[in-house]
Every structure is written in C-alpha cells, then in structure tokens.
C-alpha positions as CSV (number, residue, x, y, z in Angstrom):
1,M,19.5,-11.9,6.2
2,D,15.9,-13.2,5.9
3,V,14.4,-10.5,3.9
4,R,11.0,-12.4,4.6
5,Q,11.3,-12.2,8.4
6,A,12.2,-7.9,7.8
7,D,8.9,-7.7,5.8
8,R,7.4,-9.3,8.3
9,I,8.5,-6.8,11.3
10,A,7.9,-3.8,8.8
11,D,4.5,-4.8,8.2
12,S,4.0,-4.9,11.8
13,L,5.4,-1.8,12.8
14,E,4.1,0.2,10.5
15,E,0.6,-1.0,11.2
16,M,1.6,-0.4,14.7
17,V,2.0,3.7,13.5
18,F,-0.9,3.5,11.6
19,A,-2.7,2.4,14.9
20,G,-1.3,5.0,17.4
21,V,0.9,2.9,19.1
22,F,4.1,4.8,19.0
23,E,3.8,8.7,19.6
24,Q,5.4,11.1,17.3
25,G,9.4,11.4,17.9
26,Q,8.8,8.2,20.2
27,R,12.9,6.4,19.8
28,L,12.6,2.7,18.0
29,D,15.2,0.8,19.8
30,E,16.6,-1.7,17.4
31,A,18.0,-4.1,20.6
32,R,14.3,-3.8,22.1
33,L,12.5,-4.2,18.7
34,A,14.9,-7.7,18.1
35,K,14.2,-8.8,21.9
36,E,10.5,-8.3,21.3
37,F,10.3,-9.9,17.8
38,G,12.4,-13.2,18.8
39,V,15.3,-12.0,16.1
40,S,18.6,-10.8,15.5
41,R,19.1,-7.2,15.1
42,T,20.2,-7.2,11.2
43,P,16.1,-7.7,10.1
44,V,15.4,-5.1,12.5
45,R,17.2,-3.0,11.2
46,E,15.8,-3.4,7.7
47,A,12.3,-3.1,8.8
48,L,13.5,0.3,10.0
49,H,15.1,1.4,7.2
50,R,11.8,0.5,5.5
51,L,10.0,2.6,7.7
52,V,12.7,5.9,7.2
53,S,12.1,4.9,3.5
54,A,8.0,5.7,3.7
55,D,8.6,8.7,5.6
56,L,7.3,6.7,9.0
57,A,10.0,7.1,10.5
58,K,13.5,9.3,10.4
59,Q,16.8,8.5,11.5
60,L,19.0,10.7,12.8
61,P,23.0,10.6,13.0
62,R,24.4,8.7,16.2
63,R,20.7,8.9,17.8
64,G,18.6,6.3,16.1
65,V,15.5,5.6,14.5
66,F,12.4,7.8,15.5
67,V,8.6,7.4,14.7
68,Q,7.0,9.8,12.4
69,H,3.5,10.2,11.5
70,P,2.3,10.5,7.8
71,N,2.2,14.3,6.4
72,E,-1.3,14.1,5.6
73,T,-1.1,16.9,3.0
74,R,1.6,15.2,1.4
75,L,-0.3,11.4,1.3
76,V,-3.4,13.3,-0.3
77,E,-1.3,14.9,-3.0
78,M,0.1,11.3,-3.8
79,F,-2.7,9.6,-3.7
80,E,-3.8,11.9,-6.3
81,T,-0.8,11.6,-8.2
82,M,-1.1,7.5,-7.5
83,A,-5.0,8.0,-8.6
84,E,-4.3,9.8,-12.2
85,V,-1.1,7.6,-12.8
86,E,-3.4,4.7,-12.5
87,G,-6.0,6.5,-14.8
88,V,-3.5,6.0,-17.6
89,C,-1.9,3.0,-17.3
90,G,-5.6,1.6,-17.3
91,R,-6.6,3.7,-20.4
92,L,-3.5,2.7,-22.4
93,A,-3.6,-1.2,-21.0
94,T,-7.0,-1.4,-22.4
95,Q,-6.0,-0.5,-25.7
96,R,-2.7,-2.5,-25.5
97,I,-3.6,-5.7,-23.0
98,S,-3.1,-8.9,-24.8
99,A,-5.3,-12.0,-24.1
100,Q,-2.6,-13.4,-22.0
101,Q,-2.4,-10.6,-19.7
102,L,-6.5,-10.3,-19.5
103,N,-6.5,-13.9,-18.3
104,A,-3.3,-12.7,-15.8
105,L,-5.8,-10.3,-14.4
106,K,-8.8,-12.4,-14.0
107,S,-6.8,-15.6,-12.2
108,I,-5.1,-13.0,-9.9
109,N,-8.4,-12.0,-9.0
110,R,-9.4,-15.1,-8.0
111,D,-6.5,-15.3,-5.4
112,C,-7.9,-12.3,-4.0
113,A,-11.2,-13.8,-3.6
114,E,-9.6,-16.7,-1.9
115,A,-7.9,-14.3,0.4
116,I,-11.0,-12.6,1.3
117,R,-12.5,-16.1,2.3
118,N,-9.5,-16.6,4.2
119,N,-9.8,-13.2,5.9
120,D,-6.0,-12.9,5.0
121,P,-5.3,-9.5,4.5
122,G,-1.3,-9.9,3.9
123,T,-2.3,-12.4,1.1
124,Y,-4.7,-10.1,-0.4
125,S,-2.2,-7.7,-0.3
126,H,0.4,-9.6,-1.9
127,H,-1.8,-10.7,-4.9
128,N,-3.3,-6.9,-4.9
129,E,0.4,-5.8,-5.7
130,R,0.4,-8.6,-8.6
131,F,-2.8,-7.2,-10.2
132,H,-1.6,-3.9,-10.0
133,H,1.9,-4.4,-11.7
134,V,-0.1,-6.5,-14.7
135,I,-1.5,-3.3,-15.4
136,Y,1.2,-1.3,-15.1
137,R,3.6,-4.0,-17.7
138,S,0.2,-3.9,-19.8
139,S,0.2,-0.1,-21.1
140,G,3.1,-0.7,-23.0
141,N,5.3,2.1,-21.7
142,G,8.3,1.3,-20.1
143,F,8.6,4.6,-18.7
144,L,4.9,4.8,-17.2
145,E,5.6,1.5,-16.1
146,S,8.4,2.7,-13.9
147,E,7.0,5.8,-12.4
148,A,3.8,3.9,-11.2
149,L,5.8,1.2,-9.9
150,R,7.6,3.8,-7.8
151,L,4.8,5.4,-6.6
152,Y,3.1,2.3,-5.7
153,H,5.9,1.4,-3.9
154,R,6.1,4.5,-2.0
155,L,2.6,4.3,-1.3
156,K,2.6,0.5,-0.4
157,P,2.2,0.7,3.0
158,F,-0.4,3.4,3.2
159,R,-2.5,1.1,0.8
160,R,-2.0,-1.9,2.2
161,V,-3.2,-1.3,6.0
162,Q,-6.5,-0.1,4.7
163,L,-7.2,-3.2,3.8
164,R,-7.8,-4.7,7.3
165,K,-10.6,-2.2,7.6
166,H,-14.1,-4.3,7.4
167,G,-15.6,-5.1,3.8
168,R,-12.4,-3.2,2.0
169,M,-10.9,-6.5,0.7
170,A,-14.2,-7.4,-1.0
171,A,-14.8,-4.1,-2.2
172,S,-11.4,-3.9,-3.4
173,A,-12.2,-7.4,-5.9
174,A,-15.4,-6.0,-6.7
175,E,-13.5,-2.8,-8.3
176,H,-11.4,-5.2,-10.1
177,D,-14.0,-7.5,-11.4
178,R,-15.5,-4.2,-12.8
179,L,-12.0,-2.9,-14.1
180,I,-11.9,-6.6,-16.2
181,D,-14.9,-6.2,-17.3
182,A,-14.1,-2.7,-18.9
183,M,-10.9,-3.8,-20.0
184,A,-12.0,-6.8,-21.9
185,K,-15.0,-4.9,-23.9
186,G,-12.5,-2.3,-24.6
187,K,-14.1,0.5,-23.0
188,D,-10.4,2.3,-22.3
189,E,-12.2,5.8,-20.5
190,V,-14.5,3.9,-18.0
191,A,-11.2,1.6,-16.8
192,A,-9.4,5.1,-16.4
193,G,-12.4,6.1,-14.2
194,E,-12.3,2.5,-12.5
195,L,-8.9,3.1,-11.7
196,R,-8.6,6.7,-10.6
197,T,-11.6,5.8,-8.6
198,H,-10.0,2.6,-6.8
199,V,-7.0,4.3,-6.2
200,A,-8.9,8.0,-4.7
201,T,-10.9,5.5,-2.3
202,Q,-7.8,4.6,-0.8
203,G,-6.5,8.3,-0.4
204,T,-9.8,9.3,1.2
205,Q,-10.1,6.5,3.8
206,F,-6.2,6.9,4.7
207,Y,-7.0,10.4,5.6
208,E,-9.8,9.2,8.0
209,Q,-7.9,6.8,9.4
210,M,-5.1,9.5,9.8
211,A,-7.9,11.7,11.5
212,V,-8.0,9.3,14.2
213,L,-4.8,8.7,14.8
214,R,-4.3,12.4,14.8
215,A,-7.5,12.9,17.6
216,R,-5.4,9.7,19.6
217,Q,-2.3,12.0,20.0
218,E,-3.8,15.2,21.2
219,Q,-5.7,13.4,23.9
220,R,-1.8,11.6,24.6
221,E,-0.6,15.3,24.9
222,A,-3.7,16.8,26.6
223,S,-3.8,13.9,29.6
C-alpha cells in the first residue's frame, strides 16, 4: 500500500470536512472516492481509517463510513490539555536541551520559513511536526514525550488545517523564534508560556472555524 498516497487522500478529506463540503452523517463511498482520486480502493480505505481515528468519521458495521463533524467542546478540552502538556515539555526542555537539539530547532524553523516563502502549508505542517517532536524529546522525560506525541497525533488534522488560514504560517514561525530565543537564554518559564500560548491560539482559531462550519450546516438544513 502507498502510505503517502493514503495520507494525501486523508489530508484532502479532512479539509473537505472542515470546509463543510460534506454534511453531517453523509456516507463516504469507498468506490466513488477511489474513482475521484484516481487510485485503488486500498489507499482510500486507509485514509478513511485515519478519519475514523480522528473522530471525523464513524464506521458502522456492514454499513460503511459516515462523516462526523468535530465535537467542539471535546476539542477545546483537548487543546487546553495539549497547551499545558507542551508547556511542561518546553520548561523541561529549556533546562535540559543540548546544543545539538537547539541547533536542530533553529534549522527546522529555517525550513518552516522556506515553506512560507513557497506558500506550502503541507510542507510547513511537516516541519512544524518535526519542530515539536524535538521539543518533546529534549524534555528528557520519556513518559512525557510519549504522552505529548499521542496527543499531538490526535490533534494533528485540526492543527494542520489552520495553517491554510492567511498569515497563520508566518505567525507560527514567529512564535517558534520567540520560543527558541527563550530556550537559548535558559528562560524556562518564558518558554513554557510561549508554548502554552502557541497551542491555545490554535485551539481558539479552530473553534472559530467550527462555528463557521456549524453555521453552514444550519443554513443547509433550513433551506
């Protein structure tokens, strides 16, 4: 199976859910999607599984996969938790980060800057994920790292879609710069605060996006 192909399809489907292209409860037909994307049913099946794992769809036995719009309250709670977890990672990483790891963060953020110049949210998202994973590893706490990674992957589609919002990539990279500066100067509480704000901002913006999606759904139902 071509995993990259499956991820590409899943990215597209997730963005379509967030944009309100699919209605709540709409069935995602595997054969039709395979035809639309010009692929076999295998990568489509894997992409649908990713949507189910992210709670953007639900699978009913012998019936298929159906769109499930995000639960806003649950997502706000998850972003709040992620903000606090990343804050702890940032504080510990500032105390324990090696010169090599700090240089890695600087290098990755230069990659982020290049993605901004190319107006490439997909590549930026990839480098952004690398950036955060270095912070988790630099915390020096294996259990905390595994929990942060688990929650990051759970929220990954919601974090990624925001990067298409005008100006968000540049703002994110600037937040990275401030974080790197705080870590380089050993300001652990400042670094923790930067990361908490970085993630909390994403949660707020996603909540606003979901409000737009909800309004579109209500307009459809009223028409």
